[in-house]
N, C-alpha and C positions, 0 to 999 in steps of 0.2 A: 264347560265354558259357562259363564253369567254373563248375560249383557243388559243393561237396563236401555231403557223407551230413550232416554235423552243420548246416550250413547249411541245406537240405530240411527236414528232421525239426525245426528251429525255426518253420517257416513253416504257419500255418493253410491248411488245403484248404478252398476254398470253391466250392460248386455255383452256377455260373451259371444253371443249369435255375428253381431254386425258392429261391436265396439264404441256403441254408444252410452251416452249417461242419461238414464231416466230420472237423475232427479233425486231428491232425498225421500227418505219415506216418512208418509204425513201419520200414518194410523198402522197400527197391526191389529190381524184378526186372531180371538181364540174361539176354539170349541169348548165351551163352561164346563159340559158335562166329561169330557176325557182330559180337560186341561191341557189341552195341545196347541203349538200356533198353527192355525190355518196358513198364514200367509202375510204378505205385505201390501200396505196399498202408497202408490207413487203419483201424482200428476203425471196426466195423460201426455205422453210424448207428442213433438212436432204438432202442436194447435197452430203456433203461428204468434203473429202479433195481436188477435183477439182473444187469444187464451184468457185474460185476465176478465173476460166477459163470462167465461164458461168457466168459472172455477170448480165448478160440482163433478167433471167429468175425471175419472181417476181410472188408474190402472191395477188390477188386482193382480198379485206377483204369487201363485201358491208356494207354499215352503216347499216345495218336493224340487221347483226349480233352482234353488238356492245352492251355487257351487260352493261359495267360502265366504265367510264372514272374516276380512282383514281387520288392520288397524284402522285403515281409512278408505276403504272401501266393500263393497257388497258386491258378488262377483254372482250375475244370473243368468240362467240359460233359457231363454225366451224365444219362441218365432211369434213374431206381432202380424197380424193380417193388417197393413195400411188399407188398403182399397182393396176388391174383387181383380182388377186386373192388376195388380202388383203380388197379390198374395202367393206366397210359398208356402207350400205343404212341409210340414216338418217331416224328417225322415225318420227310421228306425230307430235311432240313438237318441231323438228329443225326450227331453223329462217331460215336456209339456207345452200349452200355449197360454197365453194372457187374456184374460177376461176383461173387457171395459165394462166398469160398474159407475155407478151413477149414486149420488148421494142425495138423498130426498129426503127431509123430517129426520136426520139422525140414524135412517139404516139405508145402507149398502143395499142398490136393488142392480140387477146384471142384465145386461142389453145384447 
């Protein structure tokens, strides 16, 4: 199946673990050497009203967490640590966790 970036960024990303909408894809990360897709980047969820002032914080979704790319949505299976007190460890069925990344000077850095 071939999908362009313009088609991908028009689809909503939904987390199947909690049913939350994570937003729309803002970037796709590739490995140039192997020509493989490593994952997608979406805005960090649940930032509240002041999110517009912190627009450089984003969520990296590894490609192995993508369950299905449909006509209207992209379904992903993510276990997101929102805080240390509410953190939920993924069980053995999980595909993986999400990483919070920051865009600085055109390069993504993991936090």
